[in-house]
C-alpha positions as a Markdown table, in Angstrom:
| # | Residue | x | y | z |
|---|---|---|---|---|
| 1 | Met | 114.1 | 97.7 | 87.7 |
| 2 | Lys | 111.7 | 100.1 | 88.5 |
| 3 | Lys | 108.6 | 98.0 | 88.5 |
| 4 | Arg | 110.2 | 95.2 | 90.1 |
| 5 | Ala | 111.1 | 97.3 | 93.2 |
| 6 | Ser | 107.4 | 99.2 | 92.9 |
| 7 | Leu | 106.1 | 95.6 | 93.0 |
| 8 | Leu | 107.9 | 94.7 | 95.9 |
| 9 | Tyr | 107.1 | 97.4 | 97.3 |
| 10 | Thr | 103.5 | 96.2 | 97.4 |
| 11 | Ile | 104.1 | 92.6 | 98.4 |
| 12 | Ser | 105.9 | 94.1 | 101.7 |
| 13 | Leu | 103.0 | 96.4 | 102.3 |
| 14 | Val | 100.2 | 93.3 | 102.1 |
| 15 | Leu | 102.4 | 91.3 | 104.3 |
| 16 | Val | 103.9 | 93.3 | 106.8 |
| 17 | Asp | 99.6 | 94.1 | 107.1 |
| 18 | Ala | 98.7 | 90.5 | 107.4 |
| 19 | Val | 101.4 | 89.9 | 110.1 |
| 20 | Thr | 100.3 | 92.8 | 112.5 |
| 21 | Val | 96.7 | 93.0 | 111.8 |
| 22 | Ala | 97.0 | 89.3 | 112.9 |
| 23 | Leu | 99.1 | 89.6 | 115.6 |
| 24 | Ala | 96.5 | 92.0 | 117.2 |
| 25 | Phe | 94.2 | 89.7 | 117.0 |
| 26 | Phe | 96.1 | 87.3 | 118.7 |
| 27 | Ile | 97.1 | 89.9 | 121.9 |
| 28 | Gly | 93.6 | 91.5 | 122.2 |
| 29 | Tyr | 92.4 | 87.5 | 122.7 |
| 30 | Gln | 95.0 | 87.3 | 125.2 |
| 31 | Leu | 94.0 | 90.3 | 126.3 |
| 32 | Arg | 90.7 | 88.8 | 127.0 |
| 33 | Leu | 91.8 | 85.4 | 128.3 |
| 34 | Arg | 93.7 | 87.1 | 131.7 |
| 35 | Ser | 90.9 | 89.2 | 132.6 |
| 36 | Asp | 88.2 | 86.6 | 132.0 |
| 37 | Tyr | 89.8 | 83.0 | 131.2 |
| 38 | Gln | 86.5 | 80.9 | 132.6 |
| 39 | Asn | 84.7 | 82.3 | 129.3 |
| 40 | Ile | 87.0 | 82.1 | 126.7 |
| 41 | Leu | 87.5 | 79.6 | 124.0 |
| 42 | Pro | 90.5 | 77.9 | 123.2 |
| 43 | Phe | 92.6 | 80.4 | 120.2 |
| 44 | Ser | 91.7 | 77.8 | 117.9 |
| 45 | Ala | 87.9 | 78.6 | 118.2 |
| 46 | Tyr | 88.2 | 82.2 | 116.8 |
| 47 | Met | 90.3 | 81.3 | 114.2 |
| 48 | Gly | 87.9 | 81.7 | 111.3 |
| 49 | Met | 87.0 | 85.5 | 113.3 |
| 50 | Ala | 90.6 | 86.6 | 113.1 |
| 51 | Leu | 90.8 | 85.6 | 109.2 |
| 52 | Val | 87.6 | 87.6 | 108.8 |
| 53 | His | 89.0 | 90.7 | 110.4 |
| 54 | Val | 92.9 | 90.5 | 108.7 |
| 55 | Ala | 90.6 | 90.0 | 105.1 |
| 56 | Ser | 88.1 | 92.7 | 106.1 |
| 57 | Val | 90.9 | 95.3 | 107.3 |
| 58 | Met | 93.4 | 94.6 | 104.7 |
| 59 | Ile | 90.4 | 95.2 | 101.9 |
| 60 | Val | 89.5 | 98.4 | 103.5 |
| 61 | Phe | 92.9 | 99.7 | 103.6 |
| 62 | Phe | 93.2 | 99.1 | 99.5 |
| 63 | Phe | 90.5 | 101.3 | 99.3 |
| 64 | Tyr | 91.7 | 103.5 | 101.4 |
| 65 | Arg | 94.7 | 103.7 | 98.6 |
| 66 | Leu | 97.2 | 102.4 | 101.7 |
| 67 | Tyr | 98.9 | 100.3 | 98.7 |
| 68 | His | 99.6 | 102.9 | 96.4 |
| 69 | Arg | 102.8 | 104.2 | 96.7 |
| 70 | Gln | 102.7 | 108.0 | 98.4 |
| 71 | Arg | 105.5 | 109.0 | 98.4 |
| 72 | Ser | 104.9 | 112.4 | 100.5 |
| 73 | Leu | 102.5 | 110.8 | 103.2 |
| 74 | Ser | 104.2 | 111.8 | 106.6 |
| 75 | Tyr | 104.1 | 109.2 | 109.5 |
| 76 | Ile | 101.0 | 112.2 | 110.4 |
| 77 | Asp | 99.0 | 111.2 | 108.0 |
| 78 | Gln | 99.7 | 107.5 | 107.5 |
| 79 | Phe | 98.6 | 107.3 | 111.0 |
| 80 | Tyr | 96.0 | 109.7 | 110.6 |
| 81 | Ala | 94.8 | 107.0 | 107.2 |
| 82 | Ile | 95.4 | 103.8 | 109.3 |
| 83 | Phe | 93.1 | 104.7 | 112.1 |
| 84 | Gly | 89.9 | 105.8 | 109.6 |
| 85 | Ala | 90.7 | 102.3 | 107.6 |
| 86 | Ala | 91.4 | 100.2 | 110.4 |
| 87 | Ser | 88.5 | 101.9 | 112.6 |
| 88 | Val | 86.0 | 101.1 | 109.4 |
| 89 | Gly | 87.6 | 97.8 | 108.2 |
| 90 | Thr | 87.3 | 96.1 | 112.3 |
| 91 | Ile | 82.9 | 97.8 | 112.4 |
| 92 | Ile | 83.2 | 95.7 | 108.6 |
| 93 | Ala | 85.1 | 92.5 | 110.1 |
| 94 | Ile | 82.4 | 92.8 | 113.4 |
| 95 | Ala | 79.2 | 93.2 | 110.9 |
| 96 | Phe | 80.5 | 89.8 | 109.3 |
| 97 | Ile | 81.5 | 88.1 | 112.2 |
| 98 | Ser | 77.9 | 88.6 | 113.7 |
| 99 | Phe | 76.6 | 87.6 | 110.6 |
| 100 | Phe | 78.7 | 84.2 | 109.7 |
| 101 | Phe | 79.0 | 83.3 | 113.2 |
| 102 | Lys | 76.0 | 84.3 | 114.4 |
| 103 | Asn | 75.0 | 80.4 | 115.6 |
| 104 | Gln | 78.1 | 78.6 | 116.7 |
| 105 | Leu | 79.8 | 81.7 | 118.3 |
| 106 | Asp | 79.3 | 84.5 | 120.4 |
| 107 | Tyr | 82.3 | 86.5 | 120.1 |
| 108 | Pro | 83.6 | 88.6 | 123.3 |
| 109 | Arg | 83.0 | 92.1 | 122.8 |
| 110 | Leu | 85.6 | 93.5 | 124.9 |
| 111 | Met | 88.0 | 91.6 | 122.9 |
| 112 | Met | 87.0 | 93.4 | 119.6 |
| 113 | Val | 87.9 | 96.9 | 121.6 |
| 114 | Tyr | 91.8 | 95.6 | 122.2 |
| 115 | Val | 91.8 | 93.7 | 118.7 |
| 116 | Trp | 90.4 | 97.6 | 117.0 |
| 117 | Leu | 92.8 | 99.6 | 119.2 |
| 118 | Leu | 95.9 | 96.9 | 118.8 |
| 119 | Thr | 95.1 | 96.6 | 114.6 |
| 120 | Ile | 95.9 | 101.0 | 114.6 |
| 121 | Ile | 99.0 | 100.5 | 116.6 |
| 122 | Phe | 100.7 | 97.7 | 115.6 |
| 123 | Ala | 99.4 | 98.4 | 111.3 |
| 124 | Ala | 101.1 | 101.9 | 112.0 |
| 125 | Leu | 104.6 | 100.6 | 113.7 |
| 126 | Gly | 104.8 | 97.9 | 111.3 |
| 127 | Arg | 104.5 | 100.9 | 108.1 |
| 128 | Ala | 106.6 | 102.6 | 109.9 |
| 129 | Leu | 109.6 | 100.1 | 110.3 |
| 130 | Gln | 109.2 | 98.9 | 106.6 |
| 131 | Ser | 109.2 | 102.7 | 105.8 |
| 132 | Arg | 112.4 | 103.1 | 107.6 |
| 133 | Val | 113.6 | 99.8 | 105.9 |
| 134 | Gln | 112.5 | 101.3 | 102.6 |
| 135 | Leu | 114.3 | 104.8 | 103.3 |
| 136 | Ser | 117.5 | 102.7 | 104.2 |
| 137 | Leu | 117.4 | 100.7 | 100.9 |
| 138 | Arg | 117.0 | 104.1 | 98.9 |
| 139 | Ser | 119.7 | 105.4 | 100.8 |
| 140 | Arg | 121.5 | 103.4 | 98.6 |
| 141 | Gly | 120.3 | 103.7 | 95.4 |
| 142 | Trp | 117.8 | 100.8 | 95.0 |
| 143 | Gly | 114.8 | 101.7 | 93.4 |
| 144 | Glu | 115.3 | 105.4 | 93.0 |
| 145 | Glu | 113.5 | 107.1 | 90.6 |
| 146 | Gly | 114.6 | 109.9 | 87.5 |
| 147 | Val | 113.1 | 112.9 | 88.2 |
| 148 | Leu | 113.2 | 115.8 | 85.6 |
| 149 | Ile | 112.1 | 119.2 | 86.9 |
| 150 | Val | 111.5 | 122.1 | 84.4 |
| 151 | Gly | 111.9 | 125.4 | 85.0 |
| 152 | Thr | 115.3 | 127.0 | 86.8 |
| 153 | Gly | 113.7 | 129.5 | 88.6 |
| 154 | Glu | 112.5 | 129.6 | 92.7 |
| 155 | Val | 110.1 | 127.4 | 92.1 |
| 156 | Gly | 112.2 | 124.9 | 90.6 |
| 157 | Arg | 115.6 | 125.2 | 93.4 |
| 158 | Ile | 112.5 | 125.0 | 95.7 |
| 159 | Val | 111.2 | 121.5 | 94.2 |
| 160 | Leu | 115.3 | 120.5 | 94.5 |
| 161 | Arg | 115.9 | 121.3 | 98.2 |
| 162 | Lys | 112.9 | 119.4 | 98.8 |
| 163 | Ile | 113.6 | 116.5 | 97.3 |
| 164 | Lys | 117.2 | 116.3 | 98.3 |
| 165 | Arg | 116.2 | 116.8 | 101.7 |
| 166 | Ser | 114.0 | 114.0 | 101.5 |
| 167 | Pro | 115.7 | 110.8 | 100.6 |
| 168 | Glu | 112.5 | 108.6 | 101.3 |
| 169 | Leu | 110.6 | 109.9 | 98.6 |
| 170 | Gly | 112.6 | 107.5 | 96.3 |
| 171 | Tyr | 113.5 | 110.6 | 93.9 |
| 172 | Lys | 116.6 | 110.9 | 92.1 |
| 173 | Val | 117.0 | 114.8 | 90.2 |
| 174 | Ile | 118.7 | 113.8 | 86.8 |
| 175 | Gly | 118.7 | 117.4 | 85.8 |
| 176 | Phe | 116.9 | 120.7 | 84.7 |
| 177 | Val | 114.9 | 121.7 | 81.6 |
| 178 | Asp | 114.4 | 125.2 | 80.2 |
| 179 | Asp | 113.8 | 127.4 | 77.6 |
| 180 | His | 115.6 | 130.6 | 79.2 |
| 181 | Pro | 117.7 | 129.5 | 81.8 |
| 182 | Lys | 120.0 | 131.5 | 83.8 |
| 183 | Thr | 123.1 | 129.1 | 84.7 |
| 184 | Arg | 123.7 | 125.6 | 83.4 |
| 185 | Ala | 124.1 | 124.3 | 86.7 |
| 186 | Ile | 122.1 | 124.0 | 90.2 |
| 187 | Gln | 123.4 | 122.9 | 93.6 |
| 188 | Asp | 125.7 | 120.6 | 91.3 |
| 189 | Thr | 122.4 | 119.3 | 89.3 |
| 190 | Pro | 122.7 | 120.1 | 85.5 |
| 191 | Val | 120.5 | 122.1 | 83.3 |
| 192 | Leu | 120.0 | 119.4 | 80.6 |
| 193 | Gly | 118.6 | 121.5 | 77.8 |
| 194 | Thr | 115.0 | 123.1 | 76.3 |
| 195 | Ile | 111.7 | 122.1 | 76.9 |
| 196 | Asn | 111.5 | 120.5 | 73.4 |
| 197 | Asp | 114.1 | 118.3 | 74.5 |
| 198 | Ile | 111.9 | 116.5 | 77.0 |
| 199 | Pro | 111.1 | 113.9 | 75.0 |
| 200 | Glu | 114.8 | 112.8 | 74.2 |
| 201 | Leu | 115.6 | 113.1 | 77.7 |
| 202 | Ile | 113.1 | 111.1 | 78.9 |
| 203 | Gln | 113.9 | 108.6 | 76.2 |
| 204 | Ser | 118.3 | 109.1 | 77.2 |
| 205 | Glu | 117.7 | 109.4 | 81.0 |
| 206 | Ser | 115.3 | 106.9 | 81.7 |
| 207 | Val | 112.6 | 109.4 | 83.4 |
| 208 | Arg | 110.3 | 108.2 | 85.4 |
| 209 | Glu | 108.7 | 111.5 | 86.2 |
| 210 | Val | 108.6 | 115.0 | 85.3 |
| 211 | Ile | 107.7 | 117.9 | 87.7 |
| 212 | Ile | 106.7 | 121.1 | 86.6 |
| 213 | Ala | 107.9 | 124.2 | 88.4 |
| 214 | Leu | 107.4 | 127.0 | 86.0 |
| 215 | Gln | 105.8 | 130.1 | 88.4 |
| 216 | Glu | 103.1 | 131.2 | 86.9 |
| 217 | Ala | 103.3 | 129.5 | 84.2 |
| 218 | Thr | 100.1 | 129.8 | 81.9 |
| 219 | His | 97.8 | 127.2 | 80.6 |
| 220 | Tyr | 98.9 | 126.9 | 77.0 |
| 221 | Glu | 102.5 | 126.2 | 78.7 |
| 222 | Ile | 101.5 | 123.8 | 80.9 |
| 223 | Leu | 99.2 | 121.8 | 78.3 |
| 224 | Arg | 102.2 | 122.1 | 76.1 |
| 225 | Ile | 104.7 | 120.1 | 78.2 |
| 226 | Ile | 102.2 | 117.6 | 79.3 |
| 227 | Gly | 101.8 | 117.0 | 75.3 |
| 228 | Leu | 105.9 | 116.3 | 75.3 |
| 229 | Cys | 105.3 | 114.0 | 78.1 |
| 230 | Asp | 102.7 | 111.9 | 76.8 |
| 231 | Gln | 105.0 | 110.8 | 73.9 |
| 232 | Asn | 106.3 | 108.2 | 76.6 |
| 233 | Arg | 104.7 | 106.7 | 80.0 |
| 234 | Val | 106.0 | 109.1 | 82.5 |
| 235 | Ser | 103.8 | 110.7 | 85.6 |
| 236 | Val | 103.7 | 114.4 | 84.9 |
| 237 | Lys | 103.1 | 116.9 | 88.4 |
| 238 | Val | 103.0 | 120.7 | 88.2 |
| 239 | Phe | 103.7 | 122.5 | 91.0 |
| 240 | Pro | 100.3 | 124.8 | 91.8 |
| 241 | Asp | 100.3 | 128.8 | 90.6 |
| 242 | Val | 98.6 | 131.2 | 92.8 |
| 243 | Phe | 95.1 | 130.6 | 92.1 |
| 244 | Gln | 95.4 | 126.7 | 92.9 |
| 245 | Ile | 97.4 | 127.1 | 95.6 |
| 246 | Met | 95.0 | 129.4 | 97.6 |
| 247 | Ala | 91.6 | 128.3 | 96.3 |
| 248 | Gly | 91.4 | 125.4 | 98.8 |
| 249 | Glu | 87.8 | 124.9 | 98.3 |
| 250 | Val | 85.7 | 126.5 | 95.4 |
| 251 | Thr | 81.9 | 126.4 | 95.1 |
| 252 | Ile | 80.3 | 126.9 | 92.1 |
| 253 | Gly | 77.8 | 129.6 | 92.4 |
| 254 | Asp | 76.0 | 131.8 | 89.6 |
| 255 | Leu | 74.6 | 136.3 | 89.1 |
| 256 | Gly | 71.9 | 135.7 | 87.1 |
| 257 | Gly | 72.2 | 132.5 | 85.7 |
| 258 | Leu | 76.0 | 133.4 | 85.1 |
| 259 | Pro | 78.3 | 130.6 | 86.4 |
| 260 | Leu | 80.7 | 132.1 | 89.0 |
| 261 | Leu | 83.0 | 130.0 | 91.3 |
| 262 | Ser | 83.5 | 131.5 | 94.8 |
| 263 | Val | 86.6 | 131.1 | 96.6 |
| 264 | Arg | 86.7 | 130.6 | 100.2 |
| 265 | Asp | 87.8 | 134.0 | 102.1 |
| 266 | Thr | 88.9 | 132.4 | 105.3 |
| 267 | Ala | 88.4 | 128.6 | 107.6 |
| 268 | Leu | 89.4 | 130.6 | 110.8 |
| 269 | Arg | 86.2 | 132.2 | 112.3 |
| 270 | Gly | 83.4 | 132.3 | 114.9 |
| 271 | Trp | 83.4 | 129.2 | 117.2 |
| 272 | Arg | 86.8 | 128.1 | 115.4 |
| 273 | Leu | 88.7 | 130.8 | 116.7 |
| 274 | Ile | 88.1 | 130.5 | 119.7 |
| 275 | Leu | 88.7 | 126.6 | 120.0 |
| 276 | Lys | 92.2 | 127.6 | 118.5 |
| 277 | Arg | 92.5 | 130.2 | 121.4 |
| 278 | Ile | 91.9 | 127.6 | 123.7 |
| 279 | Val | 94.7 | 125.6 | 122.6 |
| 280 | Asp | 97.2 | 128.3 | 122.1 |
| 281 | Val | 96.7 | 129.1 | 125.8 |
| 282 | Gly | 96.9 | 125.2 | 126.9 |
| 283 | Gly | 99.6 | 124.1 | 124.8 |
| 284 | Ser | 101.8 | 127.6 | 125.9 |
| 285 | Ala | 101.1 | 127.1 | 129.7 |
| 286 | Val | 102.0 | 123.5 | 129.7 |
| 287 | Cys | 104.9 | 124.0 | 127.0 |
| 288 | Leu | 106.2 | 126.7 | 130.0 |
| 289 | Val | 105.8 | 124.8 | 132.6 |
| 290 | Ile | 107.8 | 121.8 | 131.2 |
| 291 | Val | 110.4 | 124.0 | 129.8 |
| 292 | Ser | 111.0 | 126.9 | 132.5 |
| 293 | Pro | 114.1 | 124.9 | 134.0 |
| 294 | Val | 115.5 | 125.0 | 130.6 |
| 295 | Met | 114.9 | 128.4 | 129.7 |
| 296 | Met | 116.5 | 128.9 | 133.4 |
| 297 | Leu | 119.7 | 127.0 | 132.5 |
| 298 | Leu | 119.4 | 129.2 | 128.9 |
| 299 | Ala | 119.0 | 132.4 | 130.6 |
| 300 | Met | 122.3 | 131.7 | 132.7 |
| 301 | Leu | 124.3 | 130.6 | 130.0 |
| 302 | Ile | 123.4 | 133.4 | 127.7 |
| 303 | Lys | 124.3 | 135.9 | 130.5 |
| 304 | Leu | 127.9 | 134.3 | 131.2 |
| 305 | Glu | 129.0 | 134.0 | 127.6 |
| 306 | Ser | 128.8 | 137.7 | 126.5 |
| 307 | Glu | 127.3 | 141.1 | 127.6 |
| 308 | Gly | 124.0 | 142.3 | 126.7 |
| 309 | Pro | 120.1 | 141.0 | 127.7 |
| 310 | Val | 118.9 | 137.6 | 128.0 |
| 311 | Phe | 116.1 | 138.0 | 126.0 |
| 312 | Tyr | 115.6 | 140.2 | 122.0 |
| 313 | Ala | 112.6 | 142.0 | 122.0 |
| 314 | Gln | 112.1 | 142.9 | 118.5 |
| 315 | Glu | 109.2 | 144.7 | 116.7 |
| 316 | Arg | 107.0 | 142.1 | 115.0 |
| 317 | Met | 103.4 | 142.7 | 112.7 |
| 318 | Gly | 100.8 | 140.7 | 113.8 |
| 319 | Leu | 97.4 | 140.1 | 113.4 |
| 320 | Asp | 95.3 | 142.6 | 111.3 |
| 321 | Gly | 98.8 | 144.4 | 111.1 |
| 322 | Lys | 99.0 | 145.4 | 114.8 |
| 323 | Arg | 102.9 | 145.5 | 115.9 |
| 324 | Phe | 103.9 | 143.8 | 119.2 |
| 325 | Met | 107.1 | 142.9 | 120.6 |
| 326 | Met | 108.5 | 139.3 | 119.7 |
| 327 | Leu | 110.3 | 137.9 | 122.0 |
| 328 | Lys | 113.7 | 135.3 | 121.7 |
| 329 | Phe | 116.4 | 134.4 | 123.4 |
| 330 | Arg | 119.3 | 136.4 | 122.5 |
| 331 | Ser | 121.6 | 134.9 | 120.3 |
| 332 | Met | 123.8 | 137.1 | 118.5 |
| 333 | Arg | 125.7 | 140.3 | 119.6 |
| 334 | Ala | 124.6 | 143.4 | 121.7 |
| 335 | Asp | 125.2 | 145.5 | 118.7 |
| 336 | Ala | 124.9 | 143.1 | 116.0 |
| 337 | Glu | 122.9 | 146.0 | 113.7 |
| 338 | Glu | 124.3 | 149.1 | 114.2 |
| 339 | Glu | 126.1 | 148.4 | 111.2 |
| 340 | Ser | 124.3 | 146.4 | 109.1 |
| 341 | Gly | 120.7 | 147.8 | 109.9 |
| 342 | Pro | 117.7 | 145.5 | 109.5 |
| 343 | Val | 118.7 | 142.5 | 107.4 |
| 344 | Trp | 117.8 | 138.6 | 107.7 |
| 345 | Thr | 120.5 | 135.8 | 109.1 |
| 346 | Lys | 122.4 | 134.5 | 106.9 |
| 347 | Pro | 124.5 | 130.9 | 107.0 |
| 348 | Asn | 127.5 | 131.0 | 109.2 |
| 349 | Asp | 126.6 | 134.4 | 110.3 |
| 350 | Asp | 129.3 | 136.0 | 112.5 |
| 351 | Arg | 127.1 | 138.3 | 114.4 |
| 352 | Arg | 125.9 | 135.2 | 116.0 |
| 353 | Thr | 127.7 | 134.0 | 119.6 |
| 354 | Arg | 128.6 | 130.3 | 119.7 |
| 355 | Leu | 125.8 | 129.6 | 122.2 |
| 356 | Gly | 123.5 | 131.7 | 119.7 |
| 357 | Ala | 124.7 | 129.5 | 116.7 |
| 358 | Leu | 123.6 | 126.3 | 118.8 |
| 359 | Leu | 120.4 | 127.7 | 119.9 |
| 360 | Arg | 119.4 | 128.9 | 116.5 |
| 361 | Arg | 120.3 | 125.8 | 114.8 |
| 362 | Phe | 117.8 | 124.0 | 117.1 |
| 363 | Ser | 115.4 | 126.7 | 116.9 |
| 364 | Val | 115.8 | 126.9 | 121.1 |
| 365 | Asp | 116.2 | 130.5 | 120.9 |
| 366 | Glu | 112.3 | 130.9 | 120.1 |
| 367 | Leu | 111.1 | 129.1 | 123.3 |
| 368 | Pro | 110.2 | 132.6 | 124.7 |
| 369 | Gln | 107.8 | 133.4 | 122.3 |
| 370 | Leu | 105.2 | 130.8 | 124.3 |
| 371 | Ile | 105.1 | 133.8 | 126.8 |
| 372 | Asn | 104.0 | 135.9 | 123.1 |
| 373 | Val | 101.1 | 133.1 | 122.5 |
| 374 | Leu | 100.0 | 132.7 | 126.6 |
| 375 | Leu | 99.2 | 136.8 | 125.9 |
| 376 | Gly | 97.4 | 136.4 | 123.0 |
| 377 | Glu | 100.0 | 138.0 | 120.5 |
| 378 | Met | 100.7 | 135.6 | 118.9 |
| 379 | Ser | 99.3 | 131.7 | 118.0 |
| 380 | Leu | 100.6 | 127.9 | 117.8 |
| 381 | Val | 100.7 | 128.2 | 114.7 |
| 382 | Gly | 100.0 | 130.5 | 111.9 |
| 383 | Pro | 102.2 | 132.8 | 109.5 |
| 384 | Arg | 105.4 | 133.7 | 110.8 |
| 385 | Pro | 105.6 | 137.3 | 111.7 |
| 386 | Glu | 107.6 | 139.9 | 110.0 |
| 387 | Arg | 109.4 | 143.2 | 110.8 |
| 388 | Pro | 107.2 | 145.9 | 109.8 |
| 389 | Ile | 110.5 | 146.9 | 107.6 |
| 390 | Phe | 109.8 | 144.3 | 105.6 |
| 391 | Val | 106.2 | 144.4 | 105.8 |
| 392 | Glu | 106.2 | 148.1 | 104.4 |
| 393 | Glu | 108.5 | 146.3 | 101.0 |
| 394 | Phe | 106.8 | 143.5 | 100.3 |
| 395 | Lys | 103.1 | 144.4 | 100.3 |
| 396 | Lys | 104.2 | 146.6 | 97.0 |
| 397 | Asp | 105.6 | 143.4 | 95.7 |
| 398 | Ile | 103.7 | 140.5 | 96.6 |
| 399 | Pro | 100.2 | 140.5 | 95.5 |
| 400 | Arg | 97.9 | 139.9 | 98.7 |
| 401 | Tyr | 100.8 | 140.2 | 100.9 |
| 402 | Met | 98.7 | 141.8 | 103.9 |
| 403 | Asp | 95.7 | 138.7 | 103.5 |
| 404 | Arg | 98.7 | 136.7 | 105.9 |
| 405 | His | 98.2 | 139.4 | 108.8 |
| 406 | Arg | 93.9 | 138.1 | 108.8 |
| 407 | Glu | 95.3 | 135.4 | 111.7 |
| 408 | Lys | 97.5 | 135.8 | 114.7 |
| 409 | Ala | 101.3 | 135.1 | 113.8 |
| 410 | Gly | 102.6 | 131.6 | 114.8 |
| 411 | Met | 105.6 | 129.9 | 116.3 |
| 412 | Thr | 105.6 | 127.7 | 113.6 |
| 413 | Gly | 103.6 | 127.2 | 110.4 |
| 414 | Trp | 102.9 | 125.3 | 107.4 |
| 415 | Ala | 105.2 | 127.4 | 105.1 |
| 416 | Gln | 108.4 | 127.3 | 107.8 |
| 417 | Ile | 107.4 | 122.8 | 107.9 |
| 418 | Asn | 108.1 | 122.8 | 103.9 |
| 419 | Gly | 111.3 | 124.5 | 103.9 |
| 420 | Leu | 110.9 | 127.9 | 103.4 |
| 421 | Arg | 111.8 | 130.0 | 106.6 |
| 422 | Gly | 114.6 | 132.5 | 106.8 |
| 423 | Asp | 116.3 | 133.7 | 103.6 |
| 424 | Thr | 114.0 | 132.3 | 100.7 |
| 425 | Ser | 111.5 | 133.3 | 98.3 |
| 426 | Ile | 108.9 | 135.1 | 100.0 |
| 427 | Ile | 106.2 | 134.7 | 97.2 |
| 428 | Glu | 105.8 | 131.0 | 98.0 |
| 429 | Arg | 106.1 | 131.4 | 101.3 |
| 430 | Thr | 102.9 | 134.0 | 100.8 |
| 431 | Lys | 101.2 | 130.8 | 98.5 |
| 432 | Tyr | 102.0 | 128.8 | 101.6 |
| 433 | Asp | 100.7 | 131.4 | 104.6 |
| 434 | Leu | 97.6 | 132.2 | 102.5 |
| 435 | Trp | 97.0 | 128.4 | 101.9 |
| 436 | Tyr | 97.0 | 127.7 | 105.9 |
| 437 | Ile | 94.7 | 130.6 | 106.5 |
| 438 | Glu | 92.1 | 129.1 | 103.9 |
| 439 | Asn | 92.5 | 125.7 | 104.8 |
| 440 | Trp | 92.8 | 126.1 | 108.4 |
| 441 | Ser | 91.5 | 123.0 | 111.0 |
| 442 | Leu | 92.4 | 121.9 | 114.1 |
| 443 | Leu | 93.7 | 118.4 | 113.1 |
| 444 | Leu | 96.2 | 120.6 | 110.5 |
| 445 | Asp | 97.6 | 122.8 | 113.2 |
| 446 | Phe | 98.3 | 119.4 | 115.4 |
| 447 | Arg | 100.1 | 118.3 | 112.2 |
| 448 | Ile | 102.1 | 121.1 | 112.0 |
| 449 | Ile | 103.4 | 121.2 | 115.4 |
| 450 | Ala | 104.2 | 117.5 | 115.6 |
| 451 | Arg | 106.1 | 117.7 | 112.2 |
| 452 | Thr | 107.9 | 121.2 | 113.3 |
| 453 | Ile | 108.8 | 118.8 | 116.4 |
| 454 | Met | 110.4 | 116.0 | 114.5 |
| 455 | His | 112.0 | 118.3 | 112.1 |
| 456 | Ile | 114.2 | 120.2 | 114.8 |
| 457 | Phe | 117.0 | 117.9 | 114.5 |
| 458 | Lys | 117.3 | 118.2 | 110.9 |
| 459 | Asp | 116.1 | 121.3 | 110.0 |
| 460 | Asp | 118.8 | 122.9 | 107.5 |
| 461 | Thr | 117.7 | 126.4 | 107.2 |
| 462 | Ala | 117.3 | 126.9 | 111.1 |
| 463 | Tyr | 120.7 | 129.5 | 111.7 |
C-alpha cells in the first residue's frame, strides 16, 4: 500500500508537470500571436518545439530531484527550486530547438520569454494544487507512513509537535522508545519500549521511518540505533546535535600539517550588514504606512476596553547585549506583573484582556516593533530578544547563549517559524538562533518573513 502510494505520488507529479509545461508553451504562443499575428505560423508548426521544451524541463526537474518525495519542502522552497529548474530547462530547450530546427523554423524569441515565465508560474501553481489534493488525502489517512521516535526528552517532544502540526508530511507517529522514559505516554502517544525493542517494533507496527531525537547523543549511541534499524528496510533520520546545527559551513585547514576544521563564525558582516539594514528600513517604513490605519484602530479599541497605556514598553537585550525598550500593543492588564513578577506568558493566561487575547493569538500586538526596526534597535528577522533578567539566567547554563546577541534581535526568526517560541526549550531555540546567524542570507530572511505571514492564522504557540 505504501509503495503504491509513493508510485502514484510520483506519477501524479509527472502528469501535472507535463500538462502545466505544455499549457505554458501554448499560452506563450497565444500571447505572441496576439502581438504579431502576421509573422507567426499556426501552432501545429511549433508542436516539435513544444515537445522539446516539455521534455527538457521535465528532465531538468528530475535532476533537480523534484520528483523525489521531499516532505519538509515549503511552498517558498519549492518555488525557488522550480524557478531554477525551469530556467535551466528553458535554456537547454532553446539550445536543442536552435540545433534541431536550425534550417526549418525561426522560433520567435519573445514567445520563448513568455514560455519561460509561464512555465515557472504554471508549474508552481500545478504543484501547489497537487500538494493540496495530497494533503486532503493524507488527512483521511491515505498514504501515511508510520514513524518511531527515539527519545522522550525535549527534542523528541519537539519532533512530535512538529509532526502533529504538519499533516502534509504524511507521518503518523506510532510511538516512542527510550531506555530511561520518565512517562508512559507523551501527548497521547505511547512509549512502546526501549531502544533494544526497535527491530521488533518495526516489524509489528509497520514502521517506515525512525527519527533519532536523543539530545546530545554520543556517536556510539547513534551508530548502535542505526545498526538496530539496519535489520529492516526503514529510513533513519537523526536530529542534529549542537555542533552539527551550528556548523553550517565547515572548511578544512591545517596547523603545520595537523588537519583542523574551521567553523564559520558569522555570515552577516561587511556589505551584507548594509544590505540587511536597507531591507529593514525599507520594509519597516512601507509596512508602517500600510498598517498605520489598523494600528490607530487598535489603539482606540485598547483604550476603550481597559485602563492603562496603549503601548507596553518592555526592556529587552539586543545587539552586543545592549538594552532597549521593545514596543508592543498592551495585551494585558496594566498591573499584570505586580504579583507574579517577570514570567513568561502561558496558554489561557488570565492576565490578558479580551482584546489582548485576540491580538496575541495573531501576533498583532507586535506591530509597534516596526518602529524599533526603523530606529535600528531591531531587525525584521533575527533572534527574538529576551528580557535581561532571563538572559542573566540562561547565559549561566547554556553554552554560547550570548553568541545569539552578535546580531540584532528580530521581530521574527528561524526558531519562531519552527515552533520554538513562548515557553519552549531555550536550548533548542538557541541552537536555531546560532544556525541562523552562521548561515544568514537575504534569501533566508525573505523565506522566514514569508513563512511567518503564512503561519499567522495557524500558530498554536502564539498566546
